[in-house]
C-alpha positions as CSV (number, residue, x, y, z in Angstrom):
1,M,161.5,146.9,77.7
2,L,162.8,144.0,75.6
3,G,165.6,145.8,73.8
4,S,166.4,148.5,71.4
5,T,167.5,148.8,67.8
6,H,171.2,148.9,67.1
7,G,172.8,151.8,65.3
8,T,176.2,153.3,64.6
9,L,177.7,156.5,65.8
10,T,176.0,159.7,64.8
11,T,177.9,161.9,62.4
12,D,179.4,164.0,65.2
13,L,180.4,161.1,67.4
14,R,181.7,159.2,64.4
15,A,183.9,162.2,63.5
16,R,185.3,162.3,67.1
17,V,186.1,158.6,67.1
18,V,187.8,158.8,63.7
19,A,189.8,161.7,64.9
20,C,191.4,159.5,67.6
21,G,192.3,156.8,65.1
22,E,189.3,154.5,65.7
23,V,187.8,154.1,62.2
24,P,184.3,152.5,62.4
25,H,183.7,149.9,59.8
26,A,180.9,150.2,57.2
27,A,177.6,148.9,58.4
28,V,176.3,145.6,57.2
29,H,172.8,146.2,55.8
30,D,172.4,142.8,54.1
31,T,169.8,140.8,56.1
32,A,170.9,137.5,54.4
33,T,171.7,134.8,56.8
34,P,175.0,133.1,55.8
35,T,175.2,129.4,56.7
36,A,178.9,129.4,57.4
37,T,181.4,131.9,58.7
38,A,183.7,133.2,56.0
39,A,187.4,133.7,56.9
40,G,186.9,137.5,56.8
41,D,183.9,137.5,59.1
42,L,185.9,137.7,62.3
43,D,186.1,140.5,64.8
44,V,189.2,142.0,66.2
45,S,189.5,139.2,68.7
46,G,189.2,136.5,66.0
47,R,185.6,135.6,67.0
48,P,183.0,134.9,64.3
49,L,180.6,137.8,63.5
50,Y,177.8,135.6,62.3
51,A,176.2,132.4,63.5
52,S,177.0,129.2,61.6
53,V,173.9,127.1,61.1
54,P,174.1,123.3,61.2
55,D,171.9,121.7,58.5
56,L,169.5,119.9,60.9
57,D,167.0,118.8,58.2
58,R,168.2,115.2,58.3
59,F,168.1,115.2,62.1
60,F,164.4,116.1,62.3
61,R,163.5,114.3,59.0
62,P,166.0,111.5,58.6
63,E,165.7,108.9,55.8
64,S,167.4,106.2,57.8
65,V,167.8,105.7,61.6
66,A,170.0,103.3,63.6
67,V,169.0,102.4,67.2
68,V,172.2,101.3,69.0
69,G,171.2,99.1,72.0
70,A,167.8,98.3,70.6
71,S,165.7,95.8,72.6
72,D,162.4,94.0,72.6
73,A,162.9,92.1,75.9
74,D,160.1,92.5,78.4
75,G,160.8,94.9,81.3
76,R,163.9,96.5,79.7
77,P,163.9,100.3,79.6
78,N,165.3,100.2,76.1
79,T,162.3,98.2,74.9
80,G,159.9,101.1,75.4
81,I,162.2,103.5,73.7
82,T,162.8,101.2,70.8
83,R,159.1,100.8,70.3
84,Q,158.5,104.6,70.4
85,L,161.3,105.1,67.8
86,I,159.9,102.5,65.5
87,A,156.5,104.3,65.6
88,W,158.2,107.7,65.1
89,S,160.3,106.5,62.1
90,E,157.2,105.1,60.4
91,R,155.5,108.5,60.8
92,V,158.4,110.4,59.3
93,G,159.1,107.8,56.6
94,A,162.5,106.7,57.8
95,R,164.0,103.3,57.6
96,L,165.0,102.0,61.1
97,H,167.9,99.6,61.7
98,P,168.2,98.0,65.2
99,V,171.8,97.5,66.4
100,H,172.6,95.0,69.2
101,P,175.6,92.7,69.6
102,T,173.6,89.6,70.7
103,R,170.3,89.9,68.9
104,E,169.3,88.7,65.4
105,S,166.1,90.7,65.3
106,V,164.2,93.3,67.4
107,F,160.4,93.6,67.0
108,G,160.7,91.5,63.9
109,R,163.3,93.7,62.3
110,P,166.7,92.4,61.3
111,C,169.3,93.4,63.8
112,V,173.0,94.0,63.1
113,A,175.8,93.5,65.7
114,S,177.5,96.9,65.4
115,V,177.3,100.2,63.5
116,R,180.0,98.9,61.1
117,D,177.5,96.3,59.9
118,L,174.7,98.7,59.0
119,P,173.3,98.0,55.5
120,E,173.4,101.6,54.5
121,Q,174.7,105.0,55.6
122,V,172.3,106.4,58.2
123,D,171.4,110.0,58.9
124,L,170.6,109.5,62.6
125,A,171.9,107.1,65.3
126,V,170.0,106.9,68.7
127,L,172.4,105.6,71.4
128,L,170.8,103.6,74.1
129,V,174.1,102.7,75.7
130,A,175.6,103.7,79.1
131,D,178.9,104.9,77.6
132,P,178.5,106.5,74.2
133,V,182.2,107.4,73.7
134,P,183.3,104.2,72.0
135,V,180.2,104.2,69.7
136,V,180.8,107.7,68.6
137,G,184.1,106.7,66.9
138,E,182.3,103.9,65.0
139,L,179.6,106.4,63.9
140,G,182.3,108.7,62.5
141,E,183.8,105.8,60.5
142,A,180.3,105.0,59.2
143,K,179.7,108.6,58.2
144,V,176.6,108.9,60.4
145,R,175.6,112.6,60.4
146,F,173.7,112.9,63.7
147,A,173.5,111.0,67.0
148,V,171.4,111.3,70.2
149,A,172.9,110.2,73.5
150,F,170.4,109.6,76.3
151,A,172.9,108.5,78.9
152,S,173.2,110.5,82.1
153,G,176.0,110.7,84.6
154,F,178.0,113.5,82.9
155,A,178.5,117.1,83.8
156,E,175.3,117.3,85.8
157,T,176.9,115.0,88.4
158,G,180.1,116.9,89.3
159,E,183.8,116.8,88.4
160,A,184.0,113.2,87.4
161,G,181.0,113.5,85.2
162,A,182.3,116.7,83.7
163,A,185.6,115.0,82.8
164,A,183.5,112.2,81.1
165,Q,181.6,114.8,79.2
166,T,184.9,116.4,78.1
167,R,186.0,113.0,76.7
168,L,182.7,112.6,74.9
169,A,182.9,116.1,73.4
170,A,186.4,115.4,72.2
171,A,185.3,112.1,70.6
172,V,182.4,113.8,68.9
173,E,184.7,116.5,67.5
174,R,187.1,113.9,66.1
175,S,184.3,111.9,64.6
176,G,182.5,114.6,62.6
177,V,179.2,113.4,64.0
178,R,176.8,116.1,65.5
179,L,175.6,115.0,68.8
180,L,172.4,115.9,70.8
181,G,172.9,115.3,74.5
182,P,174.0,113.5,76.6
183,N,171.4,113.5,79.4
184,T,168.6,114.1,77.0
185,N,165.3,112.3,76.2
186,L,162.8,111.3,73.6
187,N,161.2,114.7,73.1
188,A,162.6,115.2,69.6
189,F,160.6,112.2,68.6
190,E,157.3,113.3,69.9
191,T,154.1,113.2,67.9
192,F,153.2,116.6,66.3
193,R,149.8,117.2,65.0
194,D,149.7,117.7,61.2
195,D,146.1,119.0,61.1
196,L,146.8,122.4,62.5
197,D,147.4,125.4,60.3
198,G,149.3,128.7,60.7
199,P,152.8,129.5,61.9
200,A,154.2,127.1,64.4
201,I,156.2,127.2,67.7
202,A,159.6,125.5,67.7
203,L,160.6,124.4,71.2
204,I,164.0,124.1,72.8
205,T,164.4,122.8,76.3
206,Q,167.2,121.6,78.5
207,S,164.8,119.8,80.7
208,G,162.3,117.7,78.8
209,H,159.6,117.9,81.4
210,Q,159.6,121.7,81.3
211,G,158.4,121.5,77.7
212,R,155.3,119.5,78.4
213,P,153.0,122.5,78.8
214,L,154.0,123.9,75.4
215,H,153.7,120.5,73.7
216,A,150.1,120.4,75.1
217,L,149.3,123.6,73.3
218,Q,148.4,121.5,70.3
219,E,145.3,120.5,72.2
220,L,144.3,124.1,72.1
221,G,144.8,124.3,68.4
222,I,148.3,125.9,68.4
223,R,150.8,124.3,66.1
224,L,154.2,122.9,67.1
225,S,156.8,122.0,64.5
226,H,159.9,120.9,66.4
227,W,161.2,120.0,69.8
228,A,164.9,120.0,70.6
229,P,165.7,118.6,74.1
230,T,169.3,119.7,74.3
231,G,170.3,118.2,77.6
232,N,173.9,118.8,78.6
233,E,174.9,120.2,75.2
234,A,178.2,118.4,74.8
235,D,178.0,119.4,71.1
236,L,174.7,120.7,69.7
237,E,173.5,123.6,71.8
238,T,170.5,125.9,72.2
239,A,172.2,128.4,69.9
240,D,172.4,125.9,67.1
241,F,168.7,125.2,67.2
242,I,167.8,128.9,67.5
243,S,169.8,129.6,64.3
244,Y,168.2,126.6,62.5
245,F,164.7,127.3,63.6
246,A,164.9,131.0,62.6
247,Q,165.3,130.1,59.0
248,Q,162.5,127.5,58.8
249,P,159.5,129.0,57.0
250,E,156.9,127.3,59.2
251,V,158.3,128.6,62.5
252,G,156.5,131.7,63.8
253,A,158.2,131.8,67.2
254,I,160.9,130.0,69.1
255,A,160.2,129.0,72.8
256,C,163.1,128.1,75.0
257,Y,163.6,126.7,78.5
258,V,167.2,127.5,79.3
259,E,169.0,126.3,82.5
260,G,172.5,127.3,81.4
261,L,174.2,128.6,78.3
262,K,177.1,126.6,76.9
263,D,178.6,129.7,75.2
264,G,177.3,133.3,75.6
265,R,178.8,134.5,72.3
266,S,177.1,131.7,70.3
267,F,173.8,132.5,72.0
268,L,174.0,136.1,71.0
269,L,175.0,135.3,67.4
270,A,171.9,133.0,67.2
271,A,169.7,135.7,68.7
272,D,171.1,138.1,66.2
273,R,170.2,135.7,63.4
274,A,166.6,135.4,64.7
275,A,166.3,139.2,65.1
276,R,167.4,139.7,61.5
277,A,164.9,137.2,60.3
278,G,162.1,138.8,62.5
279,V,161.5,135.5,64.3
280,P,160.7,136.1,68.0
281,V,162.6,134.1,70.6
282,V,160.9,133.8,74.0
283,A,162.8,132.3,76.9
284,V,162.6,131.1,80.4
285,K,166.1,131.4,81.8
286,V,166.5,130.0,85.3
287,G,169.2,131.2,87.6
288,R,167.8,134.6,88.7
289,T,168.7,133.7,92.3
290,E,171.8,132.1,93.7
291,R,169.7,129.0,94.7
292,G,168.2,128.7,91.3
293,A,171.6,129.1,89.7
294,R,173.1,126.3,91.8
295,T,170.2,124.0,91.0
296,A,170.5,124.6,87.3
297,A,174.2,124.0,87.3
298,S,173.7,120.7,89.1
299,H,171.1,119.7,86.5
300,T,172.9,120.7,83.3
301,G,176.5,121.2,84.3
302,K,176.8,124.6,82.5
303,L,177.5,128.1,83.6
304,T,174.4,130.2,84.4
305,G,176.1,133.5,84.2
306,A,175.6,136.6,86.2
307,D,171.9,137.1,85.8
308,E,171.9,140.9,85.3
309,V,174.3,140.3,82.4
310,V,172.2,137.5,80.9
311,D,169.1,139.7,81.3
312,A,170.8,142.7,79.6
313,A,172.2,140.6,76.8
314,M,168.8,139.1,76.0
315,R,167.2,142.6,75.9
316,Q,170.0,143.8,73.7
317,F,169.3,141.2,71.1
318,G,165.5,141.1,71.4
319,V,165.1,137.8,73.3
320,I,161.9,138.1,75.3
321,R,162.6,136.8,78.8
322,V,159.6,135.5,80.8
323,D,159.5,134.0,84.2
324,G,157.1,131.0,84.0
325,L,156.1,128.2,81.7
326,D,152.5,129.7,81.5
327,E,154.0,133.0,80.3
328,L,156.2,131.1,77.9
329,Q,153.4,129.3,76.3
330,D,151.0,132.3,76.1
331,T,153.6,134.8,74.8
332,A,155.1,132.3,72.3
333,A,151.6,131.4,71.0
334,L,150.6,135.1,70.5
335,L,153.9,136.0,68.8
336,A,153.8,133.0,66.5
337,R,150.3,133.6,65.3
338,A,149.5,137.4,65.5
339,R,150.0,139.6,62.5
340,K,152.3,142.6,62.6
341,P,150.6,145.5,64.5
342,V,149.3,148.4,62.6
343,A,149.2,150.7,65.7
344,D,150.3,150.4,69.3
345,G,147.2,151.7,70.9
346,V,145.4,149.3,73.2
347,V,141.7,149.5,74.0
348,V,140.2,147.6,76.9
349,Y,136.5,146.6,76.2
350,S,134.4,145.1,78.9
351,I,130.8,144.6,80.1
352,S,131.8,145.7,83.6
353,G,133.2,149.1,84.6
354,G,135.1,147.5,87.5
355,T,136.7,144.9,85.3
356,G,137.7,147.5,82.7
357,A,139.2,149.8,85.3
358,H,141.2,147.0,86.9
359,F,142.6,145.7,83.7
360,A,143.4,149.3,82.5
361,D,145.3,150.0,85.7
362,L,147.4,146.8,85.2
363,A,148.0,147.4,81.5
364,T,149.1,151.0,82.0
365,A,151.4,150.1,84.9
366,A,153.0,147.5,82.5
367,G,153.7,150.2,80.0
368,L,151.0,149.6,77.4
369,R,149.6,152.7,75.8
370,L,145.8,153.1,76.3
371,P,144.9,156.2,74.2
372,E,141.8,158.1,75.0
373,L,139.4,157.7,72.1
374,S,138.5,160.8,70.2
375,A,135.3,162.7,70.9
376,A,133.9,161.6,67.6
377,K,134.6,158.0,68.3
378,Q,133.0,158.2,71.8
379,A,129.9,159.8,70.3
380,E,129.7,157.0,67.8
381,L,130.0,154.4,70.6
382,H,127.2,156.2,72.5
383,E,124.9,155.4,69.7
384,W,124.8,151.8,71.1
385,I,126.1,152.3,74.7
386,P,124.1,154.3,77.3
387,G,125.4,157.9,77.7
388,Y,126.2,157.6,81.4
389,L,128.8,154.9,80.8
390,S,132.5,155.8,80.0
391,V,133.7,154.9,76.6
392,A,136.9,156.9,76.6
393,N,139.1,153.8,77.2
394,P,138.4,151.5,78.8
395,V,135.1,151.1,77.1
396,D,132.2,150.0,79.4
397,N,129.1,148.8,77.5
398,G,127.1,148.1,80.6
399,G,126.2,144.5,79.6
400,H,123.0,144.7,77.7
401,P,124.3,145.7,74.2
402,V,126.4,142.5,74.2
403,G,123.3,140.4,73.8
404,D,122.0,141.8,70.6
405,W,123.0,143.4,67.3
406,R,124.7,146.3,69.0
407,G,127.6,144.1,70.3
408,R,129.2,143.5,67.0
409,K,128.7,147.2,66.0
410,I,130.6,148.3,69.1
411,I,133.6,146.0,68.4
412,D,133.8,146.9,64.8
413,A,133.7,150.6,65.7
414,I,136.6,150.3,68.1
415,L,138.7,148.3,65.7
416,A,138.0,150.9,63.0
417,D,139.9,153.6,65.0
418,P,143.3,154.1,63.3
419,A,144.9,154.7,66.7
420,V,143.9,151.2,67.9
421,G,146.1,148.2,67.2
422,V,144.9,145.9,70.0
423,L,141.5,145.2,71.4
424,I,141.4,143.3,74.8
425,C,138.2,142.0,76.2
426,P,138.5,140.6,79.8
427,I,135.6,138.3,80.5
428,T,135.9,137.4,84.2
429,G,133.3,134.6,84.1
430,P,130.7,132.9,82.0
431,F,127.2,134.4,81.9
432,P,125.3,132.7,79.1
433,P,123.8,133.6,76.8
434,M,125.5,137.0,76.9
435,S,129.0,135.6,77.1
436,D,128.3,133.2,74.2
437,K,127.2,136.0,72.0
438,L,130.1,138.2,73.1
439,A,132.6,135.4,72.3
440,Q,131.0,134.9,68.9
441,D,131.1,138.6,68.0
442,L,134.8,138.8,69.1
443,A,135.7,135.8,67.0
444,A,133.9,137.1,63.9
445,A,135.4,140.5,64.3
446,A,138.9,139.1,64.6
447,E,138.4,137.2,61.3
448,A,137.5,140.4,59.6
449,T,140.3,142.7,60.9
450,D,144.1,142.8,60.6
451,K,144.2,144.0,64.2
452,L,144.9,141.9,67.3
453,V,141.9,140.8,69.3
454,C,142.6,139.3,72.7
455,V,140.2,137.7,75.2
456,V,140.9,136.9,78.8
457,W,138.5,134.0,79.8
458,G,138.6,134.2,83.6
459,S,136.4,131.2,84.4
460,P,138.2,128.6,86.5
461,V,136.2,125.8,84.9
462,G,137.3,126.2,81.3
463,T,134.8,123.7,79.9
464,E,132.3,126.3,78.6
465,A,131.4,126.1,74.9
466,A,132.2,129.8,74.5
467,Y,135.7,129.1,75.6
468,R,136.4,125.6,74.3
469,E,134.7,125.9,70.9
470,T,134.3,129.6,70.0
471,L,137.4,131.2,71.3
472,L,139.9,128.3,71.1
473,G,138.3,127.4,67.8
474,S,139.3,130.7,66.3
475,S,142.8,131.0,64.7
476,R,142.6,134.8,65.0
477,V,141.6,135.4,68.6
478,A,144.4,135.3,71.2
479,T,142.8,133.7,74.3
480,F,144.3,133.9,77.8
481,R,143.3,132.7,81.2
482,T,144.9,135.4,83.3
483,F,145.1,139.2,83.2
484,G,148.9,139.1,83.8
485,N,149.7,136.7,81.0
486,C,147.6,138.7,78.5
487,I,149.3,141.9,79.4
488,S,152.9,140.5,79.4
489,A,152.2,138.8,76.0
490,V,150.7,141.9,74.4
491,R,153.6,144.0,75.7
492,A,156.1,141.5,74.3
493,Y,154.2,141.5,71.0
494,L,154.3,145.2,70.5
495,A,157.9,145.5,71.7
496,H,159.1,142.7,69.5
497,H,157.7,144.4,66.4
498,R,159.1,147.8,67.4
499,F,162.5,146.1,67.9
500,T,162.7,144.1,64.6
501,A,161.2,147.0,62.5
502,S,164.6,148.8,62.7
503,Y,166.9,146.1,64.0
504,R,170.4,146.3,62.6
505,S,173.0,143.7,63.5
506,P,175.7,145.2,65.7
507,F,178.1,142.6,64.6
508,G,178.3,144.3,61.2
509,D,180.0,147.3,62.8
510,A,182.3,145.3,65.1
511,P,186.0,146.2,64.5
512,R,187.9,143.6,62.4
513,T,191.4,144.9,62.9
514,P,193.1,146.7,65.8
515,S,193.1,150.5,65.7
516,P,196.2,152.7,66.3
517,S,194.7,153.2,69.8
518,F,195.1,149.5,70.5
519,R,198.8,149.5,69.6
520,K,199.4,152.4,72.0
521,A,197.4,150.7,74.7
522,Q,199.1,147.4,74.3
523,A,202.4,149.0,75.2
524,L,200.9,150.2,78.5
525,M,199.5,146.9,79.6
526,R,201.3,145.1,82.5
527,P,200.2,141.4,82.5
528,G,199.0,140.2,85.9
529,E,199.1,143.7,87.5
530,Q,196.7,146.4,88.6
531,L,197.9,149.6,87.0
532,S,198.4,152.8,89.0
533,E,195.9,155.6,88.5
534,H,198.5,157.4,86.4
535,A,199.1,154.4,84.2
536,A,195.4,153.7,83.9
537,K,194.8,157.2,82.7
538,Q,197.5,156.8,80.1
539,L,195.5,153.8,78.9
540,L,192.4,156.0,78.7
541,R,194.3,158.7,76.8
542,A,195.4,156.1,74.2
543,Y,191.7,155.7,73.4
544,G,191.0,159.4,73.3
545,I,189.3,159.6,76.6
546,R,189.8,162.9,78.3
547,V,191.5,163.1,81.7
548,P,192.3,166.1,83.8
549,R,195.6,168.1,83.4
550,E,197.9,166.3,85.8
551,Q,201.5,165.6,86.5
552,L,203.1,162.7,88.5
553,V,205.7,164.0,90.9
554,T,208.1,162.5,93.4
555,S,209.0,165.4,95.6
556,A,207.2,168.3,97.4
557,A,209.1,170.9,95.3
558,A,208.1,169.2,92.1
559,A,204.5,169.1,93.4
560,V,204.5,172.9,93.9
561,R,205.9,173.4,90.3
562,A,203.3,171.0,88.9
563,A,200.4,172.9,90.7
564,G,201.5,176.1,89.0
565,L,201.4,174.4,85.6
566,V,198.1,172.6,86.2
567,G,196.5,175.7,87.7
568,Y,195.0,176.2,91.2
569,P,192.9,174.8,92.8
570,V,194.3,171.3,92.5
571,V,193.7,167.7,93.8
572,M,196.6,165.6,95.0
573,K,196.4,161.8,95.1
574,A,198.8,159.0,95.9
575,S,199.5,156.9,92.8
576,G,200.7,153.3,92.8
577,P,200.0,149.9,91.5
578,R,197.4,147.8,93.4
579,L,196.2,151.0,95.1
580,A,192.4,151.2,95.3
581,H,189.9,153.1,97.5
582,K,192.4,156.0,98.0
583,S,189.8,158.2,99.7
584,E,189.1,155.7,102.4
585,L,192.9,155.6,103.3
586,G,193.1,159.4,103.3
587,L,195.2,159.4,100.2
588,V,193.3,162.1,98.3
589,K,193.5,165.9,99.1
590,V,191.1,168.3,97.3
591,G,190.8,172.0,96.9
592,L,194.5,172.9,97.5
593,T,195.1,176.6,96.7
594,S,198.6,177.4,97.9
595,A,202.2,176.2,97.8
596,S,202.2,175.6,101.5
597,Q,199.1,173.4,101.2
598,I,200.8,171.5,98.4
599,R,203.9,170.8,100.5
600,D,201.9,169.7,103.5
601,A,199.7,167.5,101.4
602,Y,202.7,165.8,99.7
603,R,204.2,165.0,103.1
604,E,201.0,163.7,104.5
605,L,200.2,161.5,101.5
606,T,203.7,159.9,101.5
607,D,203.6,159.4,105.3
608,I,200.2,157.6,105.1
609,A,201.5,155.4,102.3
610,R,204.6,154.5,104.2
611,Y,202.6,153.7,107.3
612,E,200.2,151.5,105.3
613,G,203.0,149.8,103.5
614,I,201.9,151.0,100.1
615,D,204.4,151.3,97.3
616,L,203.9,154.5,95.4
617,D,205.1,155.5,91.9
618,G,204.6,159.1,92.9
619,V,201.9,161.6,93.7
620,L,199.5,163.0,91.2
621,V,198.8,166.7,91.0
622,C,195.6,167.1,89.1
623,Q,193.4,169.8,87.7
624,M,190.3,170.1,90.0
625,V,187.1,169.6,88.0
626,Q,184.1,170.6,90.1
627,R,180.9,171.2,88.1
628,G,179.2,168.2,86.6
629,V,177.4,164.9,87.1
630,E,179.5,162.1,88.5
631,M,179.0,158.9,86.5
632,M,181.0,155.7,86.2
633,V,181.8,153.5,83.1
634,G,183.6,150.2,83.5
635,V,184.5,146.9,81.9
636,T,184.3,143.5,83.6
637,Q,184.8,140.0,82.3
638,D,181.7,137.7,82.4
639,A,182.2,134.0,82.5
640,L,179.7,133.5,79.7
641,F,179.8,136.6,77.5
642,G,183.4,137.9,77.9
643,P,183.9,141.6,78.3
644,T,180.9,143.6,79.4
645,V,180.4,147.4,79.6
646,T,178.7,149.0,82.6
647,V,177.5,152.6,83.0
648,G,175.9,154.0,86.2
649,L,175.9,156.8,88.7
650,G,179.4,157.5,89.9
651,G,181.2,158.3,93.2
652,V,179.9,156.3,96.2
653,L,176.4,156.2,94.7
654,V,177.3,153.3,92.4
655,E,177.9,151.2,95.5
656,V,175.1,152.5,97.6
657,L,172.3,152.6,95.0
658,R,173.6,150.0,92.5
659,D,172.1,152.1,89.8
660,A,173.8,150.7,86.7
661,S,173.1,149.3,83.3
662,V,175.2,146.7,81.4
663,R,175.6,145.6,77.8
664,V,177.7,143.0,76.0
665,P,179.8,144.4,73.1
666,P,179.4,145.0,70.3
667,F,176.6,147.6,70.5
668,G,175.8,150.9,68.9
669,E,175.1,154.4,70.0
670,D,171.4,153.6,70.4
671,Q,172.1,150.9,72.9
672,A,174.5,153.3,74.8
673,R,171.7,155.8,75.0
674,T,169.2,153.1,76.1
675,M,171.6,152.2,78.9
676,L,171.4,155.7,80.2
677,G,167.6,155.7,80.0
678,E,167.5,152.6,82.2
679,L,169.2,154.4,85.1
680,R,166.9,155.4,87.9
681,G,169.1,158.5,88.3
682,H,168.8,159.5,84.6
683,A,167.1,162.7,85.6
684,L,170.4,164.0,87.0
685,L,171.8,164.2,83.4
686,E,168.8,166.3,82.4
687,G,169.5,168.9,85.1
688,V,167.8,169.1,88.4
689,R,167.3,172.0,90.9
690,G,168.7,174.6,88.6
691,A,171.7,172.5,87.4
692,P,172.4,172.7,83.7
693,P,171.8,169.6,81.5
694,A,174.8,167.4,81.3
695,D,176.7,166.6,78.1
696,V,175.0,163.3,77.4
697,D,176.5,163.1,73.9
698,A,180.0,163.1,75.5
699,L,178.9,160.4,78.0
700,V,177.7,158.3,75.1
701,E,181.0,158.8,73.3
702,M,182.8,157.7,76.4
703,V,180.7,154.5,76.6
704,L,181.5,153.7,73.0
705,R,185.2,154.4,73.4
706,V,185.3,152.1,76.5
707,Q,183.5,149.5,74.4
708,R,186.2,149.7,71.8
709,M,188.8,149.1,74.6
710,A,186.8,146.1,75.7
711,L,186.6,144.6,72.2
712,E,190.2,145.2,71.3
713,L,192.0,144.4,74.6
714,G,189.6,141.4,75.2
715,D,190.6,139.1,78.0
716,D,193.9,141.0,78.6
717,L,191.8,143.7,80.3
718,S,190.4,142.0,83.4
719,E,188.7,145.1,84.8
720,L,188.4,148.8,84.1
721,D,186.7,151.2,86.4
722,I,186.4,154.9,85.4
723,N,184.9,156.5,88.5
724,P,184.1,159.2,88.7
725,L,183.6,160.2,85.1
726,M,182.6,163.8,85.4
727,I,180.0,164.8,82.8
728,L,180.2,168.5,82.3
729,P,177.4,170.8,81.2
730,R,176.1,170.3,77.7
731,G,178.7,171.0,75.0
732,Q,181.7,170.9,77.4
733,G,182.5,167.2,77.3
734,A,183.4,164.6,80.0
735,V,186.5,164.1,82.1
736,A,187.7,160.8,83.7
737,L,188.8,162.0,87.2
738,D,190.0,158.5,88.4
739,A,190.5,155.1,86.8
740,L,191.4,151.6,87.9
741,A,192.6,149.0,85.4
742,V,193.6,145.4,86.0
743,C,195.5,143.4,83.4
744,R,195.2,139.7,83.0
């Protein structure tokens, strides 16, 4: 699942939140894409709510270019680069000015000694120098708009290189120049075919070599419009190019190879812009494993981020994450060129029952919906297909009808079914002339329908005319070489359009000003400390999160009085700052029903604490809540994305099963419910073995209240762990039985 739509609180949940002083802001329904962040478009932490978009038109289509360090000397690396830039500038119609301190001309073009001597203000400067820092200042003085730094030896090399990159970034900021790189290459100046029609793929890569397979898609008839090799991203980053490409009318999809994100928030704002524009973003993000993360960091010098957080954030904002470059090219190509689906039903059509059954198994396991065709439709298909063959879905034609007039009739009849949105025909190998006729019929039918027609050409050769000319020559057939890539691309295609059909930016509902709850909570924070359970629960109360009836006592007699007020049976717990894992230390007593048990428990708890050297602020006497589903909700700080909210099974199960789902604020009620649906233990909330269904609405409300805490308290709340959060039977709410909070 790629993600879900974003909504606001339901009427009931909204009313509850308003009642505790947390007034949700009006939703932003305007799908316009502002090009700059207005002063009022900031969230409660002062962060922008919308992505600013750099005007990169003059970067990709400059009128004038300066090549600093240009050369025409034999054997010099800069010579080849200069030659390529001259050819590129001629293609895009830009005037090129070589810059070199000791040359009068380069390749017959007049050469100036420095940027200050340029005959005109230039749009783009390409820096072929080892240290770009001194040149950047000169570029700023000359009002150059963009620069590209090829030099390596920066953050990708370690601490010294990182310091050098910091100096470069500071120089860029002072100059006003927008910089691509350093540690980048010539990919932005590649040749793009101008004889291809249809929506294009815009490509972003942090490693130029990893974009080569997608650039080669042009040889298969798929259009590319831009390539941004972002390198170390000292200034311009992946997010800038996503935001820019999402508003280019020729771009049908954005394909990314990402090693590390410079800033998680910027990435999400850019993904939000693309989602609002309906432009799919497909990404390979390396760093799923510890080894991959280390390698990526050494290459680009950026944070890779906890992968489960990266994965969740991408799903949350509709970014389609794939694992390989082959998936990236196939999925991006399909999403760029395919029309919006009219239905989500998938039909598998083959000339072999075995092929159809195999593909149908894989497609169903991947979550595609293969509806059984109606009895009337099956009867229609049996007019051309022998009656002993199954045509329910998958459709097996037996082979012979493909070779004559019946082949096209069958395809048209399937596509005419209103439940069918996608027709997939796996052809495991060439068998002329039947495969030739089948390919021709599929291509012709694709031209005549608004539905998606996919073909998997399984031949390892790939030189057959049916493949090279008929299928690849069609702008309407989506052709794949493997079952897996076809299935993942179709799944992404259907999921993307479901996502964008009702997408609503969550940033529109992000709080702009602190709530009364925040002001109460702020007074309870203790910078640099872990709060006691009692203090942590007071923090929860400030945000309207229900906790058990309880009293903090400092004597056995007070404990007995408190138990009478709270009501038997009770739970007693030691409470103190920096005290975690109380149960493991024997600092929790449950099910106490008499005054004598209370006195004994108080003495035992304080004795254990004294023996363990634990400072207590007292002992909690708590209402005992027994019937419900134990869950946990928490906040942690991610190095890339800031505060994140996690929900999962509670008690010890969260550590044993690691069954949890995470999101990056802001998000709406729909995402909170999606988080619950992602849990393997979700069935527990629905009621199992005679247990009543749990109050899921109350759990959703708790997740949203915790999110509000995360947004408002920001970095000041290093960690929050509500575990267990007891979800009572439906209609009875939820109670936070224990809580741990760490202040920054």
